[in-house]
C-alpha positions as CSV (number, residue, x, y, z in Angstrom):
1,X,-10.5,150.9,-83.8
2,X,-11.2,153.7,-81.8
3,X,-8.7,156.2,-81.5
4,X,-7.6,159.4,-79.4
5,X,-7.1,163.0,-81.3
6,X,-6.2,164.5,-78.2
7,X,-2.7,163.4,-77.9
8,X,-1.4,165.0,-74.4
9,X,-2.2,167.2,-71.7
10,X,-1.1,170.0,-73.0
11,X,-3.7,170.1,-76.4
12,X,-6.3,168.8,-73.7
13,X,-5.7,171.7,-71.1
14,X,-5.6,174.2,-74.0
15,X,-9.3,173.1,-74.7
16,X,-10.0,173.4,-71.8
17,X,-9.3,177.2,-71.2
18,X,-10.4,177.8,-74.6
19,X,-13.9,176.9,-73.3
20,X,-12.9,178.3,-70.1
21,X,-12.0,181.8,-71.2
22,X,-15.3,181.9,-73.6
23,X,-17.7,180.3,-70.3
24,X,-18.7,177.8,-72.7
25,X,-20.2,174.4,-70.9
26,X,-17.7,171.5,-71.0
27,X,-16.7,168.5,-69.3
28,X,-14.3,166.0,-69.1
29,X,-15.2,162.4,-68.4
30,X,-12.8,159.0,-68.6
31,X,-13.7,155.7,-68.8
32,X,-11.4,152.7,-66.9
33,X,-12.2,149.3,-66.0
34,X,-14.4,150.3,-63.3
35,X,-17.0,152.1,-65.4
36,X,-16.4,149.2,-68.5
37,X,-18.1,147.0,-65.9
38,X,-20.8,149.5,-65.2
39,X,-21.4,150.3,-68.8
40,X,-21.2,146.4,-69.6
41,X,-24.3,145.5,-67.6
42,X,-27.1,143.9,-70.3
43,X,-27.0,143.0,-73.3
44,X,-23.1,142.9,-73.4
45,X,-22.7,141.3,-70.6
46,X,-24.8,140.1,-67.2
47,X,-24.0,141.1,-63.8
48,X,-23.0,137.7,-62.7
49,X,-20.9,136.9,-65.6
50,X,-19.2,140.4,-64.9
51,X,-18.6,139.4,-61.4
52,X,-16.9,136.1,-61.9
53,X,-14.8,138.1,-64.5
54,X,-13.5,140.5,-61.5
55,X,-15.4,140.0,-58.3
56,X,-15.3,143.5,-56.5
57,X,-17.0,145.5,-59.0
58,X,-19.9,144.0,-56.7
59,X,-19.0,146.3,-53.9
60,X,-19.6,150.2,-54.2
61,X,-15.5,150.3,-52.7
62,X,-14.2,149.5,-55.7
63,X,-16.1,152.7,-58.3
64,X,-18.4,153.7,-56.0
65,X,-21.4,151.9,-57.9
66,X,-21.5,148.5,-57.4
67,X,-23.5,146.3,-60.1
68,X,-26.0,145.4,-60.9
69,X,-27.5,148.5,-61.2
70,X,-28.8,149.3,-64.7
71,X,-30.2,152.5,-63.7
72,X,-26.5,153.4,-62.7
73,X,-25.6,152.5,-66.2
74,X,-28.0,154.6,-68.0
75,X,-27.2,157.4,-66.0
76,X,-22.9,156.8,-66.8
77,X,-23.9,156.2,-70.7
78,X,-25.6,159.5,-70.7
79,X,-22.8,161.5,-69.5
80,X,-20.6,159.5,-71.5
81,X,-22.7,160.4,-74.8
82,X,-22.9,163.7,-73.7
83,X,-19.4,164.8,-72.7
84,X,-17.4,166.9,-74.6
85,X,-14.1,165.2,-74.5
86,X,-14.2,161.1,-73.5
87,X,-11.1,159.5,-72.2
88,X,-10.3,155.6,-72.2
89,X,-8.2,153.2,-71.8
90,X,-6.0,151.9,-75.4
91,X,-4.5,148.7,-73.5
92,X,-5.7,145.6,-75.3
93,X,-3.8,143.1,-72.6
94,X,-6.3,143.0,-70.5
95,X,-10.3,142.4,-71.8
96,X,-11.6,144.6,-69.2
97,X,-9.3,147.7,-70.6
98,X,-9.8,148.7,-74.7
99,X,-11.4,145.5,-75.5
100,X,-14.4,145.7,-73.5
101,X,-14.9,149.7,-74.3
102,X,-14.5,148.6,-77.9
103,X,-17.9,146.5,-77.7
104,X,-19.7,149.0,-75.2
105,X,-19.2,152.1,-78.0
106,X,-20.0,149.7,-80.9
107,X,-22.8,148.6,-79.2
108,X,-24.3,152.1,-78.3
109,X,-22.9,153.4,-81.2
110,X,-20.5,155.8,-79.3
111,X,-18.4,158.2,-81.0
112,X,-16.4,160.8,-79.5
113,X,-16.3,163.5,-81.4
114,X,-13.0,164.3,-78.6
115,X,-10.8,161.6,-77.2
116,X,-7.8,161.5,-75.0
117,X,-6.2,158.4,-73.1
118,X,-8.0,157.3,-70.0
119,X,-4.7,158.9,-67.3
120,X,-4.5,162.1,-69.0
121,X,-5.9,163.3,-65.9
122,X,-2.6,162.5,-64.0
123,X,-0.4,164.4,-66.6
124,X,-2.9,167.6,-66.5
125,X,-1.8,168.3,-63.0
126,X,1.2,168.1,-63.5
127,X,1.0,171.1,-65.9
128,X,1.9,174.7,-64.0
129,X,-0.9,176.1,-66.6
130,X,-2.9,174.4,-65.0
131,X,-3.2,175.8,-61.9
132,X,-2.6,179.4,-63.2
133,X,-5.8,178.9,-65.2
134,X,-7.6,177.7,-62.3
135,X,-6.2,180.0,-59.7
136,X,-9.1,182.9,-59.2
137,X,-11.8,180.7,-60.7
138,X,-14.8,180.1,-58.3
139,X,-13.8,176.3,-57.7
140,X,-16.5,173.6,-56.4
141,X,-15.0,170.3,-55.1
142,X,-16.7,167.0,-55.2
143,X,-15.2,163.9,-53.7
144,X,-13.6,161.9,-50.9
145,X,-10.6,163.6,-50.6
146,X,-11.4,167.0,-51.8
147,X,-11.3,168.7,-47.8
148,X,-7.5,167.7,-47.7
149,X,-7.1,169.1,-51.6
150,X,-9.2,172.1,-51.0
151,X,-6.5,173.2,-48.1
152,X,-3.6,172.3,-50.4
153,X,-5.0,174.5,-53.5
154,X,-5.5,177.7,-51.0
155,X,-2.4,177.3,-49.1
156,X,0.3,175.9,-51.9
157,X,-1.1,177.0,-55.2
158,X,-2.9,180.0,-54.0
159,X,-6.2,179.7,-54.9
160,X,-8.8,182.0,-54.0
161,X,-12.4,181.1,-54.4
162,X,-12.9,177.3,-53.2
163,X,-16.7,177.8,-53.1
164,X,-17.3,175.0,-51.7
165,X,-16.5,171.3,-50.7
166,X,-19.1,168.2,-51.0
167,X,-18.2,164.7,-50.0
168,X,-19.4,161.9,-52.4
169,X,-18.7,158.4,-51.0
170,X,-20.5,156.4,-53.5
171,X,-23.6,156.4,-55.5
172,X,-25.7,156.6,-52.4
173,X,-24.9,160.1,-52.3
174,X,-24.6,161.1,-55.6
175,X,-28.2,162.5,-55.8
176,X,-27.7,164.5,-52.8
177,X,-24.6,165.9,-54.2
178,X,-26.3,166.7,-57.8
179,X,-29.5,168.7,-55.7
180,X,-26.7,170.7,-53.7
181,X,-24.6,171.7,-56.7
182,X,-27.0,174.5,-58.5
183,X,-26.4,176.1,-54.7
184,X,-23.1,177.3,-55.2
185,X,-21.9,180.1,-57.4
186,X,-19.2,178.0,-59.1
187,X,-17.6,178.3,-62.4
188,X,-15.7,174.7,-62.5
189,X,-15.7,171.4,-60.7
190,X,-13.0,169.3,-60.0
191,X,-14.5,166.2,-59.3
192,X,-12.7,162.8,-57.3
193,X,-15.4,160.1,-57.0
194,X,-14.8,157.1,-59.2
195,X,-17.7,156.1,-62.0
196,X,-19.7,158.7,-60.4
197,X,-17.7,161.5,-61.1
198,X,-19.0,161.1,-65.0
199,X,-22.4,161.8,-64.2
200,X,-21.4,164.5,-62.2
201,X,-19.2,166.3,-64.6
202,X,-21.8,166.2,-66.9
203,X,-24.0,168.0,-64.3
204,X,-22.0,171.2,-64.1
205,X,-21.7,171.1,-68.1
206,X,-25.7,170.9,-68.3
207,X,-25.9,173.8,-65.8
208,X,-23.3,176.1,-68.1
209,X,-20.3,175.3,-66.0
210,X,-17.5,172.7,-66.4
211,X,-16.4,169.7,-65.0
212,X,-13.6,168.3,-65.2
213,X,-13.1,164.3,-64.5
214,X,-10.2,164.5,-61.9
215,X,-10.1,160.8,-60.2
216,X,-6.6,160.1,-58.5
217,X,-5.3,163.5,-60.2
218,X,-6.3,164.7,-56.8
219,X,-4.5,161.9,-54.4
220,X,-1.3,162.9,-56.5
221,X,-2.1,166.2,-56.1
222,X,-1.8,165.6,-52.2
223,X,0.7,163.2,-52.4
224,X,2.8,165.8,-53.7
225,X,1.9,168.4,-50.5
226,X,3.5,165.5,-48.3
227,X,6.6,165.5,-49.8
228,X,6.6,169.1,-50.0
229,X,6.5,169.5,-53.7
230,X,4.9,171.1,-56.1
231,X,2.7,168.7,-58.1
232,X,5.3,169.5,-61.4
233,X,8.4,168.9,-59.5
234,X,8.4,165.3,-61.0
235,X,11.1,163.5,-62.7
236,X,8.4,162.9,-65.2
237,X,7.3,165.9,-65.8
238,X,11.2,167.8,-66.0
239,X,12.0,165.0,-68.4
240,X,10.0,166.1,-71.1
241,X,9.4,169.7,-69.6
242,X,10.7,171.2,-73.2
243,X,8.2,170.3,-75.2
244,X,5.2,169.5,-73.4
245,X,4.0,172.6,-74.8
246,X,3.8,171.2,-78.3
247,X,1.3,169.1,-78.1
248,X,2.3,166.5,-79.6
249,X,4.7,164.5,-76.7
250,X,3.2,161.0,-75.8
251,X,1.2,159.7,-72.9
252,X,3.2,157.2,-71.0
253,X,2.3,154.6,-69.7
254,X,0.4,154.8,-66.6
255,X,-1.1,152.2,-63.9
256,X,-4.4,151.2,-63.5
257,X,-6.9,153.1,-60.6
């Protein structure tokens, strides 16, 4: 049984802040069902079996990487093995959630030293201290929603140093983005690019920087702005506001992405 040893977004943010303060490389990667299907390609399941389970994984529009793609599997596997923190699903009511993750971890001998719930990203961006921490940092934004997010971070959250925005639509863009990243003087990369985000976040870590796989948390920030709200002005955040920094609040159930 694989369990979490990071039990709240506040606890994760504390770890991120420690790495940022000490200028230590860091990467957060999160494994959802899309990543599971990519990682499970041969010998756990054939690509045909996986597509039969869920045919949308044969199209890059689902996770940014279409299967079959053994090259992407190996690159994703390397990112998961080396990440500072690995998020994964613990729900067992669907085979492609925790049961498939367990098969992958067992087969490849993956034992994350630091682990959390895969959707901790959605809670992470509701913490005001997340914005306080990075407001003056040199931030590189990577992914499809990031042009919009850059404008919001500057206008609403007063970020002062967005050094660049790189579009990453799917696996065909990955190597171009990886080649461009060293040209930016960034301290942290915020990435929202499906399964490709794991590879990018780890690449940022390998450059001595921070890479955060924010995923649909970027969309959540954008959605709040469209409602003229800050990300923490939500009922869920207000309900746990009194003790969230105690680092022991349970992770709520969150929708699949």
